[in-house]
Chimera marker file (.cmm) of the C-alpha trace (Angstrom):
<marker_set name="trace">
<marker id="1" x="-25.049" y="-31.378" z="26.192" r="1" g="1" b="0" radius="0.5"/>
<marker id="2" x="-21.493" y="-33.113" z="25.426" r="1" g="1" b="0" radius="0.5"/>
<marker id="3" x="-22.077" y="-32.609" z="22.035" r="1" g="1" b="0" radius="0.5"/>
<marker id="4" x="-22.476" y="-28.965" z="22.584" r="1" g="1" b="0" radius="0.5"/>
<marker id="5" x="-19.542" y="-28.163" z="25.053" r="1" g="1" b="0" radius="0.5"/>
<marker id="6" x="-17.637" y="-29.894" z="22.244" r="1" g="1" b="0" radius="0.5"/>
<marker id="7" x="-19.205" y="-27.320" z="19.962" r="1" g="1" b="0" radius="0.5"/>
<marker id="8" x="-17.833" y="-24.578" z="21.875" r="1" g="1" b="0" radius="0.5"/>
<marker id="9" x="-14.397" y="-25.320" z="22.601" r="1" g="1" b="0" radius="0.5"/>
<marker id="10" x="-14.157" y="-25.858" z="19.215" r="1" g="1" b="0" radius="0.5"/>
<marker id="11" x="-15.790" y="-22.571" z="17.832" r="1" g="1" b="0" radius="0.5"/>
<marker id="12" x="-13.353" y="-20.614" z="20.868" r="1" g="1" b="0" radius="0.5"/>
<marker id="13" x="-10.368" y="-22.410" z="19.694" r="1" g="1" b="0" radius="0.5"/>
<marker id="14" x="-11.028" y="-21.761" z="16.280" r="1" g="1" b="0" radius="0.5"/>
<marker id="15" x="-11.494" y="-17.895" z="17.181" r="1" g="1" b="0" radius="0.5"/>
<marker id="16" x="-7.984" y="-18.147" z="19.419" r="1" g="1" b="0" radius="0.5"/>
<marker id="17" x="-6.524" y="-19.020" z="16.147" r="1" g="1" b="0" radius="0.5"/>
<marker id="18" x="-8.021" y="-16.780" z="13.656" r="1" g="1" b="0" radius="0.5"/>
<marker id="19" x="-7.563" y="-13.996" z="15.243" r="1" g="1" b="0" radius="0.5"/>
<marker id="20" x="-3.629" y="-15.461" z="16.483" r="1" g="1" b="0" radius="0.5"/>
<marker id="21" x="-3.078" y="-15.700" z="12.120" r="1" g="1" b="0" radius="0.5"/>
<marker id="22" x="-4.787" y="-12.108" z="11.664" r="1" g="1" b="0" radius="0.5"/>
<marker id="23" x="-2.407" y="-10.739" z="13.945" r="1" g="1" b="0" radius="0.5"/>
<marker id="24" x="0.977" y="-12.229" z="12.136" r="1" g="1" b="0" radius="0.5"/>
<marker id="25" x="2.649" y="-9.142" z="10.896" r="1" g="1" b="0" radius="0.5"/>
<marker id="26" x="2.881" y="-5.578" z="10.870" r="1" g="1" b="0" radius="0.5"/>
<marker id="27" x="1.755" y="-2.280" z="9.389" r="1" g="1" b="0" radius="0.5"/>
<marker id="28" x="2.300" y="0.226" z="6.648" r="1" g="1" b="0" radius="0.5"/>
<marker id="29" x="0.819" y="3.155" z="6.959" r="1" g="1" b="0" radius="0.5"/>
<marker id="30" x="1.332" y="5.375" z="4.137" r="1" g="1" b="0" radius="0.5"/>
<marker id="31" x="0.155" y="8.910" z="3.960" r="1" g="1" b="0" radius="0.5"/>
<marker id="32" x="-0.022" y="11.012" z="0.644" r="1" g="1" b="0" radius="0.5"/>
<marker id="33" x="-0.277" y="14.932" z="1.256" r="1" g="1" b="0" radius="0.5"/>
<marker id="34" x="-0.378" y="17.873" z="-1.343" r="1" g="1" b="0" radius="0.5"/>
<marker id="35" x="-2.167" y="15.978" z="-4.062" r="1" g="1" b="0" radius="0.5"/>
<marker id="36" x="-3.413" y="18.256" z="-6.719" r="1" g="1" b="0" radius="0.5"/>
<marker id="37" x="-7.005" y="17.955" z="-5.955" r="1" g="1" b="0" radius="0.5"/>
<marker id="38" x="-9.415" y="15.962" z="-4.451" r="1" g="1" b="0" radius="0.5"/>
<marker id="39" x="-11.380" y="14.570" z="-7.230" r="1" g="1" b="0" radius="0.5"/>
<marker id="40" x="-10.733" y="10.976" z="-8.829" r="1" g="1" b="0" radius="0.5"/>
<marker id="41" x="-9.249" y="8.683" z="-6.162" r="1" g="1" b="0" radius="0.5"/>
<marker id="42" x="-5.659" y="6.793" z="-5.610" r="1" g="1" b="0" radius="0.5"/>
<marker id="43" x="-4.235" y="3.968" z="-6.771" r="1" g="1" b="0" radius="0.5"/>
<marker id="44" x="-1.481" y="2.836" z="-4.457" r="1" g="1" b="0" radius="0.5"/>
<marker id="45" x="0.511" y="-1.141" z="-4.338" r="1" g="1" b="0" radius="0.5"/>
<marker id="46" x="3.129" y="-2.454" z="-2.022" r="1" g="1" b="0" radius="0.5"/>
<marker id="47" x="6.315" y="-4.282" z="-3.556" r="1" g="1" b="0" radius="0.5"/>
<marker id="48" x="8.154" y="-7.057" z="-2.008" r="1" g="1" b="0" radius="0.5"/>
<marker id="49" x="10.821" y="-7.439" z="-5.158" r="1" g="1" b="0" radius="0.5"/>
<marker id="50" x="12.947" y="-5.220" z="-7.262" r="1" g="1" b="0" radius="0.5"/>
<marker id="51" x="11.148" y="-7.357" z="-10.052" r="1" g="1" b="0" radius="0.5"/>
<marker id="52" x="7.707" y="-6.395" z="-9.401" r="1" g="1" b="0" radius="0.5"/>
<marker id="53" x="8.395" y="-2.841" z="-8.634" r="1" g="1" b="0" radius="0.5"/>
<marker id="54" x="6.214" y="-0.577" z="-10.305" r="1" g="1" b="0" radius="0.5"/>
<marker id="55" x="3.986" y="-3.533" z="-11.830" r="1" g="1" b="0" radius="0.5"/>
<marker id="56" x="1.887" y="-5.854" z="-10.213" r="1" g="1" b="0" radius="0.5"/>
<marker id="57" x="1.951" y="-5.025" z="-6.302" r="1" g="1" b="0" radius="0.5"/>
<marker id="58" x="1.529" y="-8.217" z="-4.057" r="1" g="1" b="0" radius="0.5"/>
<marker id="59" x="-1.227" y="-6.264" z="-2.088" r="1" g="1" b="0" radius="0.5"/>
<marker id="60" x="-2.696" y="-2.945" z="-3.969" r="1" g="1" b="0" radius="0.5"/>
<marker id="61" x="-5.717" y="-0.750" z="-2.924" r="1" g="1" b="0" radius="0.5"/>
<marker id="62" x="-7.534" y="2.220" z="-4.176" r="1" g="1" b="0" radius="0.5"/>
<marker id="63" x="-8.737" y="5.285" z="-1.588" r="1" g="1" b="0" radius="0.5"/>
<marker id="64" x="-10.676" y="7.932" z="-1.891" r="1" g="1" b="0" radius="0.5"/>
<marker id="65" x="-9.039" y="11.644" z="-1.090" r="1" g="1" b="0" radius="0.5"/>
<marker id="66" x="-9.973" y="13.932" z="1.591" r="1" g="1" b="0" radius="0.5"/>
<marker id="67" x="-7.935" y="17.769" z="1.852" r="1" g="1" b="0" radius="0.5"/>
<marker id="68" x="-5.808" y="16.858" z="-0.778" r="1" g="1" b="0" radius="0.5"/>
<marker id="69" x="-4.842" y="14.371" z="0.881" r="1" g="1" b="0" radius="0.5"/>
<marker id="70" x="-4.875" y="10.038" z="1.948" r="1" g="1" b="0" radius="0.5"/>
<marker id="71" x="-3.945" y="7.573" z="4.402" r="1" g="1" b="0" radius="0.5"/>
<marker id="72" x="-4.035" y="4.092" z="3.308" r="1" g="1" b="0" radius="0.5"/>
<marker id="73" x="-2.924" y="0.948" z="5.845" r="1" g="1" b="0" radius="0.5"/>
<marker id="74" x="-1.566" y="-2.097" z="4.927" r="1" g="1" b="0" radius="0.5"/>
<marker id="75" x="-1.948" y="-4.656" z="7.226" r="1" g="1" b="0" radius="0.5"/>
<marker id="76" x="-0.357" y="-8.123" z="8.433" r="1" g="1" b="0" radius="0.5"/>
<marker id="77" x="2.740" y="-7.627" z="6.578" r="1" g="1" b="0" radius="0.5"/>
<marker id="78" x="5.751" y="-9.286" z="7.392" r="1" g="1" b="0" radius="0.5"/>
<marker id="79" x="9.141" y="-8.575" z="8.019" r="1" g="1" b="0" radius="0.5"/>
<marker id="80" x="10.884" y="-7.713" z="4.991" r="1" g="1" b="0" radius="0.5"/>
<marker id="81" x="12.060" y="-5.575" z="1.719" r="1" g="1" b="0" radius="0.5"/>
<marker id="82" x="9.256" y="-3.530" z="0.508" r="1" g="1" b="0" radius="0.5"/>
<marker id="83" x="8.355" y="-0.340" z="-1.470" r="1" g="1" b="0" radius="0.5"/>
<marker id="84" x="5.045" y="1.494" z="-2.416" r="1" g="1" b="0" radius="0.5"/>
<marker id="85" x="4.077" y="2.903" z="-5.470" r="1" g="1" b="0" radius="0.5"/>
<marker id="86" x="0.810" y="5.134" z="-6.282" r="1" g="1" b="0" radius="0.5"/>
<marker id="87" x="-1.056" y="7.420" z="-9.139" r="1" g="1" b="0" radius="0.5"/>
<marker id="88" x="-3.636" y="9.680" z="-8.431" r="1" g="1" b="0" radius="0.5"/>
<marker id="89" x="-6.358" y="8.623" z="-11.602" r="1" g="1" b="0" radius="0.5"/>
<marker id="90" x="-7.792" y="12.566" z="-10.914" r="1" g="1" b="0" radius="0.5"/>
<marker id="91" x="-9.901" y="11.585" z="-14.250" r="1" g="1" b="0" radius="0.5"/>
<marker id="92" x="-10.992" y="8.462" z="-13.460" r="1" g="1" b="0" radius="0.5"/>
<marker id="93" x="-10.382" y="6.373" z="-16.022" r="1" g="1" b="0" radius="0.5"/>
<marker id="94" x="-8.293" y="4.083" z="-14.352" r="1" g="1" b="0" radius="0.5"/>
<marker id="95" x="-5.123" y="4.343" z="-15.646" r="1" g="1" b="0" radius="0.5"/>
<marker id="96" x="-1.764" y="6.779" z="-14.919" r="1" g="1" b="0" radius="0.5"/>
<marker id="97" x="-2.211" y="9.286" z="-18.020" r="1" g="1" b="0" radius="0.5"/>
<marker id="98" x="1.599" y="10.171" z="-19.624" r="1" g="1" b="0" radius="0.5"/>
<marker id="99" x="1.867" y="12.315" z="-22.808" r="1" g="1" b="0" radius="0.5"/>
<marker id="100" x="3.314" y="11.424" z="-25.969" r="1" g="1" b="0" radius="0.5"/>
<marker id="101" x="6.899" y="11.175" z="-24.213" r="1" g="1" b="0" radius="0.5"/>
<marker id="102" x="5.470" y="9.275" z="-21.603" r="1" g="1" b="0" radius="0.5"/>
<marker id="103" x="5.895" y="11.644" z="-18.749" r="1" g="1" b="0" radius="0.5"/>
<marker id="104" x="2.870" y="11.035" z="-16.464" r="1" g="1" b="0" radius="0.5"/>
<marker id="105" x="-0.108" y="13.846" z="-16.820" r="1" g="1" b="0" radius="0.5"/>
<marker id="106" x="-1.333" y="12.817" z="-13.542" r="1" g="1" b="0" radius="0.5"/>
<marker id="107" x="0.345" y="12.526" z="-9.627" r="1" g="1" b="0" radius="0.5"/>
<marker id="108" x="2.519" y="9.956" z="-8.690" r="1" g="1" b="0" radius="0.5"/>
<marker id="109" x="5.108" y="8.641" z="-6.364" r="1" g="1" b="0" radius="0.5"/>
<marker id="110" x="6.959" y="6.634" z="-4.095" r="1" g="1" b="0" radius="0.5"/>
<marker id="111" x="8.230" y="5.758" z="-0.877" r="1" g="1" b="0" radius="0.5"/>
<marker id="112" x="11.098" y="7.382" z="0.839" r="1" g="1" b="0" radius="0.5"/>
<marker id="113" x="9.517" y="10.344" z="-1.813" r="1" g="1" b="0" radius="0.5"/>
<marker id="114" x="12.054" y="8.303" z="-4.049" r="1" g="1" b="0" radius="0.5"/>
<marker id="115" x="11.871" y="10.278" z="-7.534" r="1" g="1" b="0" radius="0.5"/>
<marker id="116" x="13.180" y="8.937" z="-11.392" r="1" g="1" b="0" radius="0.5"/>
<marker id="117" x="15.533" y="10.588" z="-13.009" r="1" g="1" b="0" radius="0.5"/>
<marker id="118" x="15.040" y="10.733" z="-17.087" r="1" g="1" b="0" radius="0.5"/>
<marker id="119" x="12.695" y="7.411" z="-15.862" r="1" g="1" b="0" radius="0.5"/>
<marker id="120" x="10.482" y="5.991" z="-13.385" r="1" g="1" b="0" radius="0.5"/>
<marker id="121" x="11.682" y="6.346" z="-9.553" r="1" g="1" b="0" radius="0.5"/>
<marker id="122" x="14.377" y="3.311" z="-8.992" r="1" g="1" b="0" radius="0.5"/>
<marker id="123" x="13.524" y="0.155" z="-6.240" r="1" g="1" b="0" radius="0.5"/>
<marker id="124" x="17.182" y="1.207" z="-4.268" r="1" g="1" b="0" radius="0.5"/>
<marker id="125" x="15.494" y="4.795" z="-3.457" r="1" g="1" b="0" radius="0.5"/>
<marker id="126" x="12.131" y="3.532" z="-2.863" r="1" g="1" b="0" radius="0.5"/>
<marker id="127" x="13.039" y="0.488" z="-0.746" r="1" g="1" b="0" radius="0.5"/>
<marker id="128" x="12.424" y="-0.068" z="2.914" r="1" g="1" b="0" radius="0.5"/>
<marker id="129" x="12.751" y="-2.490" z="6.097" r="1" g="1" b="0" radius="0.5"/>
<marker id="130" x="9.661" y="-3.404" z="7.771" r="1" g="1" b="0" radius="0.5"/>
<marker id="131" x="11.612" y="-5.773" z="11.123" r="1" g="1" b="0" radius="0.5"/>
<marker id="132" x="9.114" y="-6.232" z="13.422" r="1" g="1" b="0" radius="0.5"/>
<marker id="133" x="7.549" y="-2.585" z="13.899" r="1" g="1" b="0" radius="0.5"/>
<marker id="134" x="4.733" y="-1.346" z="12.128" r="1" g="1" b="0" radius="0.5"/>
<marker id="135" x="5.874" y="2.115" z="9.935" r="1" g="1" b="0" radius="0.5"/>
<marker id="136" x="4.477" y="5.003" z="8.730" r="1" g="1" b="0" radius="0.5"/>
<marker id="137" x="5.811" y="6.189" z="4.902" r="1" g="1" b="0" radius="0.5"/>
<marker id="138" x="4.234" y="10.064" z="4.463" r="1" g="1" b="0" radius="0.5"/>
<marker id="139" x="4.853" y="11.052" z="0.537" r="1" g="1" b="0" radius="0.5"/>
<marker id="140" x="5.135" y="14.514" z="-0.245" r="1" g="1" b="0" radius="0.5"/>
<marker id="141" x="4.210" y="15.593" z="-3.434" r="1" g="1" b="0" radius="0.5"/>
<link id1="1" id2="2" r="1" g="1" b="0" radius="0.2"/>
<link id1="2" id2="3" r="1" g="1" b="0" radius="0.2"/>
<link id1="3" id2="4" r="1" g="1" b="0" radius="0.2"/>
<link id1="4" id2="5" r="1" g="1" b="0" radius="0.2"/>
<link id1="5" id2="6" r="1" g="1" b="0" radius="0.2"/>
<link id1="6" id2="7" r="1" g="1" b="0" radius="0.2"/>
<link id1="7" id2="8" r="1" g="1" b="0" radius="0.2"/>
<link id1="8" id2="9" r="1" g="1" b="0" radius="0.2"/>
<link id1="9" id2="10" r="1" g="1" b="0" radius="0.2"/>
<link id1="10" id2="11" r="1" g="1" b="0" radius="0.2"/>
<link id1="11" id2="12" r="1" g="1" b="0" radius="0.2"/>
<link id1="12" id2="13" r="1" g="1" b="0" radius="0.2"/>
<link id1="13" id2="14" r="1" g="1" b="0" radius="0.2"/>
<link id1="14" id2="15" r="1" g="1" b="0" radius="0.2"/>
<link id1="15" id2="16" r="1" g="1" b="0" radius="0.2"/>
<link id1="16" id2="17" r="1" g="1" b="0" radius="0.2"/>
<link id1="17" id2="18" r="1" g="1" b="0" radius="0.2"/>
<link id1="18" id2="19" r="1" g="1" b="0" radius="0.2"/>
<link id1="19" id2="20" r="1" g="1" b="0" radius="0.2"/>
<link id1="20" id2="21" r="1" g="1" b="0" radius="0.2"/>
<link id1="21" id2="22" r="1" g="1" b="0" radius="0.2"/>
<link id1="22" id2="23" r="1" g="1" b="0" radius="0.2"/>
<link id1="23" id2="24" r="1" g="1" b="0" radius="0.2"/>
<link id1="24" id2="25" r="1" g="1" b="0" radius="0.2"/>
<link id1="25" id2="26" r="1" g="1" b="0" radius="0.2"/>
<link id1="26" id2="27" r="1" g="1" b="0" radius="0.2"/>
<link id1="27" id2="28" r="1" g="1" b="0" radius="0.2"/>
<link id1="28" id2="29" r="1" g="1" b="0" radius="0.2"/>
<link id1="29" id2="30" r="1" g="1" b="0" radius="0.2"/>
<link id1="30" id2="31" r="1" g="1" b="0" radius="0.2"/>
<link id1="31" id2="32" r="1" g="1" b="0" radius="0.2"/>
<link id1="32" id2="33" r="1" g="1" b="0" radius="0.2"/>
<link id1="33" id2="34" r="1" g="1" b="0" radius="0.2"/>
<link id1="34" id2="35" r="1" g="1" b="0" radius="0.2"/>
<link id1="35" id2="36" r="1" g="1" b="0" radius="0.2"/>
<link id1="36" id2="37" r="1" g="1" b="0" radius="0.2"/>
<link id1="37" id2="38" r="1" g="1" b="0" radius="0.2"/>
<link id1="38" id2="39" r="1" g="1" b="0" radius="0.2"/>
<link id1="39" id2="40" r="1" g="1" b="0" radius="0.2"/>
<link id1="40" id2="41" r="1" g="1" b="0" radius="0.2"/>
<link id1="41" id2="42" r="1" g="1" b="0" radius="0.2"/>
<link id1="42" id2="43" r="1" g="1" b="0" radius="0.2"/>
<link id1="43" id2="44" r="1" g="1" b="0" radius="0.2"/>
<link id1="44" id2="45" r="1" g="1" b="0" radius="0.2"/>
<link id1="45" id2="46" r="1" g="1" b="0" radius="0.2"/>
<link id1="46" id2="47" r="1" g="1" b="0" radius="0.2"/>
<link id1="47" id2="48" r="1" g="1" b="0" radius="0.2"/>
<link id1="48" id2="49" r="1" g="1" b="0" radius="0.2"/>
<link id1="49" id2="50" r="1" g="1" b="0" radius="0.2"/>
<link id1="50" id2="51" r="1" g="1" b="0" radius="0.2"/>
<link id1="51" id2="52" r="1" g="1" b="0" radius="0.2"/>
<link id1="52" id2="53" r="1" g="1" b="0" radius="0.2"/>
<link id1="53" id2="54" r="1" g="1" b="0" radius="0.2"/>
<link id1="54" id2="55" r="1" g="1" b="0" radius="0.2"/>
<link id1="55" id2="56" r="1" g="1" b="0" radius="0.2"/>
<link id1="56" id2="57" r="1" g="1" b="0" radius="0.2"/>
<link id1="57" id2="58" r="1" g="1" b="0" radius="0.2"/>
<link id1="58" id2="59" r="1" g="1" b="0" radius="0.2"/>
<link id1="59" id2="60" r="1" g="1" b="0" radius="0.2"/>
<link id1="60" id2="61" r="1" g="1" b="0" radius="0.2"/>
<link id1="61" id2="62" r="1" g="1" b="0" radius="0.2"/>
<link id1="62" id2="63" r="1" g="1" b="0" radius="0.2"/>
<link id1="63" id2="64" r="1" g="1" b="0" radius="0.2"/>
<link id1="64" id2="65" r="1" g="1" b="0" radius="0.2"/>
<link id1="65" id2="66" r="1" g="1" b="0" radius="0.2"/>
<link id1="66" id2="67" r="1" g="1" b="0" radius="0.2"/>
<link id1="67" id2="68" r="1" g="1" b="0" radius="0.2"/>
<link id1="68" id2="69" r="1" g="1" b="0" radius="0.2"/>
<link id1="69" id2="70" r="1" g="1" b="0" radius="0.2"/>
<link id1="70" id2="71" r="1" g="1" b="0" radius="0.2"/>
<link id1="71" id2="72" r="1" g="1" b="0" radius="0.2"/>
<link id1="72" id2="73" r="1" g="1" b="0" radius="0.2"/>
<link id1="73" id2="74" r="1" g="1" b="0" radius="0.2"/>
<link id1="74" id2="75" r="1" g="1" b="0" radius="0.2"/>
<link id1="75" id2="76" r="1" g="1" b="0" radius="0.2"/>
<link id1="76" id2="77" r="1" g="1" b="0" radius="0.2"/>
<link id1="77" id2="78" r="1" g="1" b="0" radius="0.2"/>
<link id1="78" id2="79" r="1" g="1" b="0" radius="0.2"/>
<link id1="79" id2="80" r="1" g="1" b="0" radius="0.2"/>
<link id1="80" id2="81" r="1" g="1" b="0" radius="0.2"/>
<link id1="81" id2="82" r="1" g="1" b="0" radius="0.2"/>
<link id1="82" id2="83" r="1" g="1" b="0" radius="0.2"/>
<link id1="83" id2="84" r="1" g="1" b="0" radius="0.2"/>
<link id1="84" id2="85" r="1" g="1" b="0" radius="0.2"/>
<link id1="85" id2="86" r="1" g="1" b="0" radius="0.2"/>
<link id1="86" id2="87" r="1" g="1" b="0" radius="0.2"/>
<link id1="87" id2="88" r="1" g="1" b="0" radius="0.2"/>
<link id1="88" id2="89" r="1" g="1" b="0" radius="0.2"/>
<link id1="89" id2="90" r="1" g="1" b="0" radius="0.2"/>
<link id1="90" id2="91" r="1" g="1" b="0" radius="0.2"/>
<link id1="91" id2="92" r="1" g="1" b="0" radius="0.2"/>
<link id1="92" id2="93" r="1" g="1" b="0" radius="0.2"/>
<link id1="93" id2="94" r="1" g="1" b="0" radius="0.2"/>
<link id1="94" id2="95" r="1" g="1" b="0" radius="0.2"/>
<link id1="95" id2="96" r="1" g="1" b="0" radius="0.2"/>
<link id1="96" id2="97" r="1" g="1" b="0" radius="0.2"/>
<link id1="97" id2="98" r="1" g="1" b="0" radius="0.2"/>
<link id1="98" id2="99" r="1" g="1" b="0" radius="0.2"/>
<link id1="99" id2="100" r="1" g="1" b="0" radius="0.2"/>
<link id1="100" id2="101" r="1" g="1" b="0" radius="0.2"/>
<link id1="101" id2="102" r="1" g="1" b="0" radius="0.2"/>
<link id1="102" id2="103" r="1" g="1" b="0" radius="0.2"/>
<link id1="103" id2="104" r="1" g="1" b="0" radius="0.2"/>
<link id1="104" id2="105" r="1" g="1" b="0" radius="0.2"/>
<link id1="105" id2="106" r="1" g="1" b="0" radius="0.2"/>
<link id1="106" id2="107" r="1" g="1" b="0" radius="0.2"/>
<link id1="107" id2="108" r="1" g="1" b="0" radius="0.2"/>
<link id1="108" id2="109" r="1" g="1" b="0" radius="0.2"/>
<link id1="109" id2="110" r="1" g="1" b="0" radius="0.2"/>
<link id1="110" id2="111" r="1" g="1" b="0" radius="0.2"/>
<link id1="111" id2="112" r="1" g="1" b="0" radius="0.2"/>
<link id1="112" id2="113" r="1" g="1" b="0" radius="0.2"/>
<link id1="113" id2="114" r="1" g="1" b="0" radius="0.2"/>
<link id1="114" id2="115" r="1" g="1" b="0" radius="0.2"/>
<link id1="115" id2="116" r="1" g="1" b="0" radius="0.2"/>
<link id1="116" id2="117" r="1" g="1" b="0" radius="0.2"/>
<link id1="117" id2="118" r="1" g="1" b="0" radius="0.2"/>
<link id1="118" id2="119" r="1" g="1" b="0" radius="0.2"/>
<link id1="119" id2="120" r="1" g="1" b="0" radius="0.2"/>
<link id1="120" id2="121" r="1" g="1" b="0" radius="0.2"/>
<link id1="121" id2="122" r="1" g="1" b="0" radius="0.2"/>
<link id1="122" id2="123" r="1" g="1" b="0" radius="0.2"/>
<link id1="123" id2="124" r="1" g="1" b="0" radius="0.2"/>
<link id1="124" id2="125" r="1" g="1" b="0" radius="0.2"/>
<link id1="125" id2="126" r="1" g="1" b="0" radius="0.2"/>
<link id1="126" id2="127" r="1" g="1" b="0" radius="0.2"/>
<link id1="127" id2="128" r="1" g="1" b="0" radius="0.2"/>
<link id1="128" id2="129" r="1" g="1" b="0" radius="0.2"/>
<link id1="129" id2="130" r="1" g="1" b="0" radius="0.2"/>
<link id1="130" id2="131" r="1" g="1" b="0" radius="0.2"/>
<link id1="131" id2="132" r="1" g="1" b="0" radius="0.2"/>
<link id1="132" id2="133" r="1" g="1" b="0" radius="0.2"/>
<link id1="133" id2="134" r="1" g="1" b="0" radius="0.2"/>
<link id1="134" id2="135" r="1" g="1" b="0" radius="0.2"/>
<link id1="135" id2="136" r="1" g="1" b="0" radius="0.2"/>
<link id1="136" id2="137" r="1" g="1" b="0" radius="0.2"/>
<link id1="137" id2="138" r="1" g="1" b="0" radius="0.2"/>
<link id1="138" id2="139" r="1" g="1" b="0" radius="0.2"/>
<link id1="139" id2="140" r="1" g="1" b="0" radius="0.2"/>
<link id1="140" id2="141" r="1" g="1" b="0" radius="0.2"/>
</marker_set>
């Protein structure tokens, strides 16, 4: 009986610690609106440095599209500076297609609705801060 009580206490403490760790950080909700179609998927990444921006994100996911839009949530994000980018893989080949000049043929976007001029969007235009508050980034095409 004593062993059972110890196991029960250990389980409850472990469960409490896991829940406390899961709640460590904020939530970033990303709403993408006005996509061309519901075909394919959205590939989206979260970045925490200028050096990694538009490369490998610290968190990435794939989302379905409904009513020419989608909503994605990044959970447990610590305070800091971040940026988001996505592309619409309409033909489901798992990459962003571009023409012979390198101009994207599929929808894409970044946080703060950042747009590039004669090139990709810049970190300075796409970055935003998380500071003890969950946020929503709406990207409208």
